[in-house]
VOMITI-51832 format. One line per 10 residues: number of its first residue (from 1); for each residue x, z, y of C-alpha. Coordinates in nm, 2 decimals, padded with zeros to 4 digits, always signed. Example, Ala and Ser with C-alpha at 12.3 -4.5 7.8 and 13.67 -1.06 7.14 Angstrom:
<dokes>
1 = +01.23,+00.78,-00.45 | +01.37,+00.71,-00.11;
</dokes>
This chain:
<dokes>
1 = +00.63,-02.23,+00.71 | +00.61,-01.96,+00.93 | +00.95,-01.76,+01.06 | +00.91,-01.42,+01.14 | +01.15,-01.25,+01.44 | +01.23,-00.89,+01.43 | +01.32,-00.77,+01.72 | +01.33,-00.37,+01.62 | +01.65,-00.36,+01.73 | +01.72,-00.53,+02.07;
11 = +01.30,-00.49,+02.21 | +01.21,-00.21,+02.02 | +01.51,+00.02,+02.11 | +01.35,+00.00,+02.48 | +01.02,+00.16,+02.36 | +01.08,+00.54,+02.53 | +01.24,+00.74,+02.35 | +01.37,+00.54,+02.09 | +01.75,+00.52,+02.07 | +01.95,+00.39,+01.72;
21 = +02.29,+00.48,+01.65 | +02.49,+00.20,+01.54 | +02.47,+00.34,+01.18 | +02.10,+00.35,+01.23 | +02.06,-00.03,+01.33 | +02.29,-00.18,+01.03 | +02.03,+00.10,+00.78 | +01.77,-00.13,+00.94 | +01.92,-00.45,+00.96 | +01.95,-00.42,+00.55;
31 = +01.62,-00.28,+00.54 | +01.46,-00.56,+00.70 | +01.71,-00.83,+00.49 | +01.57,-00.70,+00.17 | +01.20,-00.74,+00.32 | +01.24,-01.11,+00.36 | +01.26,-01.12,+00.73 | +01.44,-01.45,+00.86 | +01.57,-01.39,+01.20 | +01.70,-01.05,+01.28;
41 = +01.76,-00.99,+01.67 | +02.05,-00.74,+01.67 | +02.08,-00.67,+02.05 | +02.27,-00.80,+02.39 | +02.63,-00.82,+02.32 | +02.67,-00.81,+02.66 | +02.54,-00.51,+02.80 | +02.68,-00.25,+02.56 | +02.96,-00.12,+02.37 | +02.71,+00.00,+02.09;
51 = +02.58,-00.38,+02.05 | +02.91,-00.56,+02.03 | +03.02,-00.27,+01.76 | +02.72,-00.42,+01.59 | +02.77,-00.77,+01.55 | +03.13,-00.68,+01.43 | +03.01,-00.42,+01.17 | +02.69,-00.64,+01.09 | +02.90,-00.94,+00.99 | +03.02,-00.72,+00.68;
61 = +02.70,-00.69,+00.56 | +02.60,-00.93,+00.24 | +02.25,-01.06,+00.36 | +02.03,-01.19,+00.16 | +01.80,-01.35,+00.37 | +01.80,-01.29,+00.68 | +02.00,-01.45,+00.99 | +02.12,-01.23,+01.30 | +02.09,-01.36,+01.67 | +02.26,-01.27,+01.97;
71 = +02.01,-01.25,+02.21 | +02.08,-01.29,+02.65 | +01.96,-01.42,+02.96 | +02.05,-01.77,+03.14 | +02.34,-01.80,+03.28 | +02.38,-01.65,+03.66 | +02.35,-01.90,+03.95 | +02.66,-01.99,+04.15 | +02.90,-01.95,+03.80 | +03.02,-02.12,+03.61;
81 = +02.91,-02.12,+03.22 | +03.25,-02.06,+03.08 | +03.30,-01.81,+03.33 | +02.97,-01.62,+03.27 | +03.04,-01.25,+03.10 | +02.71,-01.25,+02.89 | +02.79,-01.62,+02.79 | +03.14,-01.51,+02.63 | +02.98,-01.22,+02.47 | +02.71,-01.47,+02.33;
91 = +02.96,-01.68,+02.20 | +03.21,-01.41,+02.07 | +02.94,-01.22,+01.89 | +02.93,-01.56,+01.62 | +02.57,-01.53,+01.49 | +02.42,-01.81,+01.35 | +02.13,-01.82,+01.60 | +02.13,-01.71,+01.95 | +01.78,-01.62,+02.15 | +01.83,-01.71,+02.54;
101 = +01.55,-01.62,+02.76 | +01.50,-01.79,+03.13 | +01.24,-01.74,+03.38 | +00.91,-01.94,+03.33 | +00.69,-01.76,+03.61 | +00.77,-01.90,+03.96 | +00.72,-01.53,+04.08 | +01.03,-01.45,+03.88 | +01.26,-01.70,+04.03 | +01.17,-01.64,+04.41;
111 = +01.13,-01.24,+04.41 | +01.36,-01.11,+04.07 | +01.63,-01.40,+04.10 | +01.59,-01.52,+04.43 | +01.70,-01.88,+04.41 | +01.53,-02.26,+04.46 | +01.28,-02.34,+04.15 | +01.48,-02.63,+04.10 | +01.80,-02.41,+04.01 | +01.60,-02.19,+03.74;
121 = +01.59,-02.53,+03.56 | +01.91,-02.61,+03.61 | +02.05,-02.23,+03.44 | +01.81,-02.31,+03.17 | +01.91,-02.66,+03.08 | +02.31,-02.59,+03.14 | +02.28,-02.31,+02.93 | +02.09,-02.42,+02.59 | +02.31,-02.73,+02.61 | +02.61,-02.54,+02.60;
131 = +02.53,-02.27,+02.36 | +02.43,-02.58,+02.15 | +02.79,-02.67,+02.10 | +02.87,-02.28,+02.01 | +02.59,-02.20,+01.74 | +02.35,-02.34,+01.48 | +02.05,-02.27,+01.63 | +01.94,-02.17,+01.99 | +01.61,-02.03,+02.07 | +01.45,-01.98,+02.40;
141 = +01.21,-01.74,+02.54 | +00.99,-01.87,+02.83 | +00.97,-01.49,+02.96 | +00.67,-01.41,+03.15 | +00.51,-01.80,+03.09 | +00.13,-01.71,+03.03 | +00.14,-01.52,+03.35 | +00.37,-01.82,+03.50 | +00.12,-02.08,+03.36 | -00.19,-01.94,+03.49;
151 = -00.05,-01.94,+03.84 | +00.15,-02.22,+03.85 | +00.14,-02.42,+03.51 | +00.30,-02.72,+03.65 | +00.61,-02.52,+03.72 | +00.65,-02.31,+03.40 | +00.59,-02.66,+03.20 | +00.90,-02.75,+03.37 | +01.06,-02.48,+03.25 | +00.98,-02.54,+02.91;
161 = +01.06,-02.93,+02.97 | +01.42,-02.77,+03.07 | +01.50,-02.64,+02.71 | +01.33,-02.91,+02.54 | +01.58,-03.14,+02.67 | +01.86,-02.92,+02.64 | +01.81,-02.92,+02.23 | +01.64,-02.56,+02.23 | +01.56,-02.49,+01.84 | +01.26,-02.34,+01.91;
171 = +01.04,-02.24,+02.25 | +00.92,-01.91,+02.27 | +00.62,-01.81,+02.47 | +00.61,-01.48,+02.62 | +00.34,-01.26,+02.72 | +00.59,-01.01,+02.85 | +00.34,-00.83,+03.09 | +00.12,-00.81,+02.78 | -00.25,-00.90,+03.01 | -00.32,-01.22,+02.84;
181 = -00.62,-01.22,+02.60 | -00.69,-01.39,+02.31 | -00.94,-01.68,+02.42 | -00.63,-01.76,+02.70 | -00.32,-01.78,+02.47 | -00.53,-02.01,+02.26 | -00.61,-02.26,+02.57 | -00.30,-02.23,+02.69 | -00.10,-02.30,+02.39 | -00.32,-02.66,+02.34;
191 = -00.20,-02.75,+02.66 | +00.16,-02.64,+02.59 | +00.15,-02.88,+02.29 | +00.04,-03.18,+02.50 | +00.34,-03.14,+02.65 | +00.61,-03.00,+02.46 | +00.70,-03.16,+02.08 | +00.93,-02.86,+01.98 | +00.87,-02.62,+01.73 | +00.67,-02.31,+01.93;
201 = +00.70,-01.93,+01.89 | +00.51,-01.63,+02.03 | +00.67,-01.33,+02.19 | +00.33,-01.06,+02.25 | +00.36,-00.70,+02.40 | +00.07,-00.47,+02.39 | -00.06,-00.37,+02.71 | -00.39,-00.50,+02.67 | -00.38,-00.41,+02.28 | -00.40,-00.77,+02.21;
211 = -00.02,-00.88,+02.09 | -00.13,-00.89,+01.69 | -00.44,-01.11,+01.77 | -00.25,-01.34,+02.02 | +00.04,-01.36,+01.78 | -00.23,-01.49,+01.51 | -00.39,-01.70,+01.69 | -00.09,-01.91,+01.81 | +00.00,-01.91,+01.45 | -00.35,-02.11,+01.42;
221 = -00.23,-02.35,+01.68 | +00.12,-02.45,+01.57 | +00.35,-02.17,+01.63 | +00.62,-02.15,+01.34 | +00.80,-01.83,+01.47 | +00.62,-01.50,+01.51 | +00.88,-01.25,+01.72 | +00.75,-00.89,+01.71 | +00.90,-00.53,+01.61 | +00.81,-00.28,+01.24;
231 = +00.55,-00.04,+01.39 | +00.48,-00.23,+01.71 | +00.79,-00.03,+01.93 | +00.89,-00.13,+02.24 | +00.87,-00.10,+02.61 | +00.53,+00.03,+02.74 | +00.30,+00.01,+02.51 | +00.50,-00.15,+02.27 | +00.51,-00.48,+02.08 | +00.38,-00.71,+01.85;
241 = +00.35,-00.51,+01.52 | +00.51,-00.69,+01.24 | +00.33,-00.44,+01.00 | -00.01,-00.55,+01.08 | +00.11,-00.94,+01.15 | +00.29,-01.04,+00.82 | +00.03,-00.88,+00.56 | -00.26,-01.07,+00.77 | -00.05,-01.34,+00.76 | +00.00,-01.37,+00.40;
251 = -00.29,-01.20,+00.24 | -00.53,-01.35,+00.50 | -00.39,-01.66,+00.66 | -00.22,-01.75,+00.29 | +00.06,-01.83,+00.53 | +00.37,-01.70,+00.29 | +00.62,-01.58,+00.55 | +00.76,-01.35,+00.32 | +00.69,-01.36,-00.09 | +00.42,-01.14,-00.20;
261 = +00.67,-00.94,-00.40 | +00.83,-00.86,-00.09 | +00.57,-00.72,+00.09 | +00.53,-00.45,-00.14 | +00.82,-00.27,+00.05 | +00.64,-00.31,+00.40 | +00.55,+00.06,+00.36 | +00.88,+00.12,+00.32 | +01.03,-00.01,+00.57 | +00.76,+00.11,+00.81;
271 = +00.85,+00.49,+00.74 | +01.20,+00.44,+00.73 | +01.21,+00.27,+01.12 | +01.00,+00.55,+01.20 | +01.23,+00.81,+01.11 | +01.54,+00.64,+01.29 | +01.37,+00.63,+01.59 | +01.29,+01.01,+01.53 | +00.94,+00.96,+01.54 | +00.63,+01.08,+01.35;
281 = +00.49,+00.82,+01.17 | +00.17,+00.75,+01.31 | -00.08,+00.80,+01.05 | -00.36,+00.60,+01.19 | -00.14,+00.17,+01.18 | -00.31,-00.04,+01.04 | -00.19,-00.09,+00.67 | +00.12,+00.12,+00.66 | -00.02,+00.45,+00.82 | -00.06,+00.71,+00.60;
291 = -00.46,+00.70,+00.72 | -00.53,+00.36,+00.63 | -00.65,+00.40,+00.28 | -00.78,+00.73,+00.33 | -01.11,+00.86,+00.21 | -01.28,+01.16,+00.34 | -01.63,+01.14,+00.32 | -01.81,+01.20,-00.02 | -02.03,+00.82,+00.06 | -01.71,+00.63,+00.10;
301 = -01.51,+00.82,-00.20 | -01.81,+00.78,-00.46 | -01.81,+00.44,-00.37 | -01.45,+00.36,-00.39 | -01.49,+00.50,-00.69 | -01.65,+00.29,-00.86 | -01.54,-00.04,-00.63 | -01.25,-00.04,-00.44 | -01.38,-00.31,-00.21 | -01.62,-00.11,-00.09;
311 = -01.44,+00.04,+00.19 | -01.08,-00.15,+00.18 | -00.99,-00.44,+00.30 | -00.72,-00.50,+00.07 | -00.56,-00.32,-00.24 | -00.30,-00.06,-00.08 | -00.02,-00.16,-00.33 | +00.03,-00.46,-00.20 | +00.21,-00.32,+00.09 | +00.35,-00.01,-00.07;
321 = +00.05,+00.18,+00.07 | -00.16,+00.43,-00.18 | -00.47,+00.55,-00.15 | -00.56,+00.90,-00.07 | -00.87,+01.09,-00.15 | -00.89,+01.38,+00.13 | -01.07,+01.75,+00.09 | -01.29,+01.85,+00.34 | -01.62,+01.99,+00.47 | -01.74,+01.66,+00.39;
331 = -01.64,+01.60,+00.06 | -01.85,+01.54,-00.21 | -01.79,+01.61,-00.60 | -01.68,+01.26,-00.58 | -01.35,+01.40,-00.36 | -01.25,+01.65,-00.58 | -01.28,+01.48,-00.86 | -01.05,+01.23,-00.75 | -00.83,+01.47,-00.56 | -00.79,+01.66,-00.95;
341 = -00.78,+01.31,-01.13 | -00.46,+01.27,-00.88 | -00.31,+01.60,-00.98 | -00.33,+01.52,-01.37 | -00.66,+01.72,-01.42 | -00.98,+01.53,-01.56 | -01.30,+01.68,-01.40 | -01.66,+01.59,-01.49 | -01.93,+01.59,-01.19 | -02.10,+01.90,-01.40;
351 = -01.75,+02.09,-01.42 | -01.87,+02.44,-01.26 | -01.52,+02.41,-01.08 | -01.65,+02.14,-00.92 | -01.91,+02.32,-00.79 | -01.67,+02.63,-00.67 | -01.42,+02.43,-00.51 | -01.63,+02.26,-00.32 | -01.81,+02.56,-00.19 | -01.50,+02.72,-00.12;
361 = -01.32,+02.43,+00.08 | -01.66,+02.42,+00.31 | -01.69,+02.78,+00.35 | -01.31,+02.79,+00.42 | -01.30,+02.49,+00.66 | -01.59,+02.66,+00.83 | -01.34,+02.95,+00.94 | -01.10,+02.64,+01.05 | -00.90,+02.59,+00.78 | -00.75,+02.24,+00.71;
371 = -00.63,+02.05,+00.40 | -00.56,+01.72,+00.49 | -00.22,+01.86,+00.52 | -00.17,+02.10,+00.32 | -00.23,+01.98,+00.00 | -00.04,+02.26,-00.21 | -00.27,+02.49,-00.07 | -00.59,+02.30,-00.20 | -00.37,+02.25,-00.54 | -00.36,+02.65,-00.58;
381 = -00.72,+02.63,-00.45 | -00.81,+02.44,-00.74 | -00.61,+02.56,-01.00 | -00.74,+02.94,-00.91 | -01.09,+02.78,-00.96 | -00.99,+02.64,-01.32 | -00.83,+02.96,-01.39 | -00.46,+02.81,-01.43 | -00.26,+03.02,-01.22 | -00.15,+03.39,-01.27;
391 = -00.09,+03.68,-00.98 | +00.29,+03.65,-00.93 | +00.32,+03.95,-00.70 | +00.08,+04.16,-00.49 | +00.19,+04.25,-00.16 | +00.18,+04.63,-00.09 | +00.19,+04.56,+00.26 | +00.46,+04.46,+00.58 | +00.59,+04.50,+00.92 | +00.66,+04.28,+01.17;
401 = +00.84,+04.42,+01.48 | +00.93,+04.23,+01.83 | +01.22,+04.34,+02.05 | +01.35,+04.27,+02.37 | +01.59,+04.52,+02.51 | +01.66,+04.38,+02.82 | +01.57,+04.02,+03.04 | +01.93,+03.87,+03.01 | +01.87,+03.91,+02.61 | +01.67,+03.68,+02.33;
411 = +01.38,+03.89,+02.15 | +01.47,+04.02,+01.80 | +01.22,+04.01,+01.55 | +01.27,+04.22,+01.21 | +01.02,+04.23,+00.93 | +01.01,+04.47,+00.65 | +00.83,+04.43,+00.33 | +00.69,+04.62,+00.00 | +00.60,+04.36,-00.27 | +00.48,+04.44,-00.67;
421 = +00.48,+04.20,-00.97 | +00.30,+04.25,-01.27 | +00.44,+04.46,-01.56 | +00.42,+04.16,-01.81 | +00.66,+03.95,-01.59 | +00.88,+04.24,-01.55 | +00.87,+04.28,-01.93 | +00.94,+03.89,-01.96 | +01.27,+03.95,-01.75 | +01.34,+04.28,-01.88;
431 = +01.31,+04.46,-01.54 | +01.21,+04.79,-01.51 | +01.15,+04.80,-01.17 | +00.87,+04.61,-01.06 | +00.84,+04.68,-00.69 | +01.10,+04.58,-00.41 | +01.07,+04.70,-00.03 | +01.34,+04.52,+00.16 | +01.37,+04.40,+00.56 | +01.52,+04.08,+00.68;
441 = +01.52,+03.96,+01.10 | +01.51,+03.66,+01.28 | +01.49,+03.50,+01.61 | +01.09,+03.50,+01.55 | +00.88,+03.70,+01.37 | +00.77,+03.42,+01.14 | +01.13,+03.37,+01.07 | +01.20,+03.72,+00.96 | +00.90,+03.76,+00.73 | +00.97,+03.42,+00.53;
451 = +01.34,+03.58,+00.50 | +01.21,+03.90,+00.39 | +00.93,+03.78,+00.17 | +01.18,+03.53,-00.01 | +01.45,+03.84,-00.04 | +01.25,+04.06,-00.21 | +01.11,+03.80,-00.42 | +01.42,+03.63,-00.53 | +01.51,+03.96,-00.76 | +01.25,+03.85,-01.03;
461 = +01.23,+03.44,-00.92 | +01.54,+03.34,-00.85 | +01.47,+02.96,-00.81 | +01.30,+03.09,-00.47 | +01.64,+03.03,-00.31 | +01.60,+02.70,-00.31 | +01.28,+02.68,-00.07 | +01.30,+02.61,+00.28 | +01.12,+02.63,+00.55 | +01.18,+02.29,+00.74;
471 = +00.83,+02.27,+00.96 | +00.62,+02.51,+01.12 | +00.30,+02.38,+01.35 | +00.06,+02.60,+01.52 | -00.29,+02.50,+01.64 | -00.52,+02.69,+01.84 | -00.87,+02.66,+01.70 | -01.13,+02.78,+01.95 | -00.90,+02.72,+02.27 | -01.19,+02.82,+02.55;
481 = -01.20,+03.24,+02.34 | -00.84,+03.24,+02.54 | -00.63,+03.54,+02.37 | -00.88,+03.60,+02.08 | -00.85,+03.24,+01.96 | -00.76,+03.17,+01.59 | -00.44,+03.02,+01.52 | -00.39,+02.76,+01.22 | -00.05,+02.73,+01.09 | +00.07,+02.49,+00.85;
491 = +00.40,+02.50,+00.69 | +00.57,+02.24,+00.51 | +00.88,+02.36,+00.29 | +01.09,+02.18,+00.04 | +01.35,+02.27,-00.28 | +01.54,+01.99,-00.23 | +01.36,+01.76,-00.43 | +01.01,+01.79,-00.34 | +00.84,+01.88,-00.03 | +00.50,+02.04,+00.02;
501 = +00.22,+02.16,+00.28 | +00.06,+02.51,+00.27 | -00.22,+02.59,+00.56 | -00.32,+02.93,+00.68 | -00.63,+03.08,+00.94 | -00.70,+03.43,+01.09 | -00.74,+03.54,+01.47 | -00.36,+03.68,+01.37 | -00.06,+03.48,+01.41 | +00.10,+03.68,+01.22;
511 = -00.11,+03.72,+00.93 | -00.21,+03.31,+00.91 | +00.19,+03.24,+00.91 | +00.15,+03.47,+00.59 | -00.11,+03.32,+00.46 | +00.08,+02.99,+00.43 | +00.39,+03.14,+00.35 | +00.29,+03.31,+00.03 | +00.10,+02.97,-00.07 | +00.39,+02.79,+00.02;
521 = +00.56,+03.05,-00.23 | +00.30,+03.04,-00.52 | +00.30,+02.64,-00.52 | +00.75,+02.64,-00.59 | +00.66,+02.91,-00.88 | +00.34,+02.74,-01.04 | +00.52,+02.38,-00.99 | +00.85,+02.51,-01.14 | +00.64,+02.69,-01.45 | +00.43,+02.38,-01.55;
531 = +00.80,+02.18,-01.52 | +00.91,+02.44,-01.77 | +00.62,+02.44,-02.07;
</dokes>
């Protein structure tokens, strides 16, 4: 059995730009418990009030699988252990397991603690033996163990023996600086096992991009506890990524660290942690990234269609992810057919629409369009080629003005727009007027144009009141062209139920924004009409 020990809430929160609220920590705890994680390190209770509050609140949760762990350093030198505030708060947290870290590299004892080497060994022994009287399990994190072993193996092993003699339930070897290579990990663990009989664990950082492989090698060498974080969050370059370690253990190494049924929840947990850490979810994460099973080249798509094993190392559904077929200038007919299938449209390779869409995509992408983040624009393009869309409105013209009246005032934008709806739609709705001419203002020209467009159309299509623009991105395509460069605008919209992305490209940023905006409106009208059929 290999036990998964999650330190997202403590070590992961030390990553740059990451700050979990108390509510965030409790939500993540429930998600990790539901995933089947064995130990959840909640934080360092003596370090800040938020962590103390967490240990109080987490007691109210009805956890099914996980045990909560409190974390701290060994006792301080020259202080009686019963008077050490860190040790007091560890016990007050009342967790079923406690992890303490201590120095196992003589450099840190001499330079950081500035105490005699023997005294550090006493701190380790005294802390663990004292805590064993107050909790079920005590784990010892041997900080900087691998670096310490390389320089002074005799002293590093003494640190482990002090923890073993004190009764530690697991001794965790930490590659704190993340600089150890896989073959060093293997060799060092073999030597440790000759001297230490207590179960071993691994805590790897990713500074050399070795954290996952070092963790897996440690398991092969007998480690029974693996520490890491969701998405590899952590200080500097991060910790070992549990979203890679867990599926590798379960699916590749045959070790059921969590159940296969629970493994299907991994993608959702990964996304949740990205959201709560206020970070974009990395597309290229193995197993749980949105690009992990995305296929773009036509040859790949054609092969995957015949047998997914040709370009996928596992079935994405095993980790709760899904296959994505991308459309681009690299696409072949298979991409278009598979993408249409996702939309519920069956096409054959000989369909004229497939050729038409493929040629259109390649032409548009040569101008700078990209449909990977704008699937709503692609769906509109496909359905237009199939004759499955209709014209909802026609632009009769718009004007956007930006004015700044003084240095101390913010710039102000105003948009005026004129649109006309088709005669049959006006008749259908019992409207005599088909033309709407209106204006709106905004802090920027795109906001003003968006508000003016929806204001003009809401008279004819009241459901557009539900639509909100939630994200707006501009990418300069030919940067060396200076002010003549063409921007690509990506817009994300929502109606409170669904989200969709659209794209527009033009040398004029307002027109590029307009093209993305009208696709967003068209998509909403098209999807609502389909639902009502």
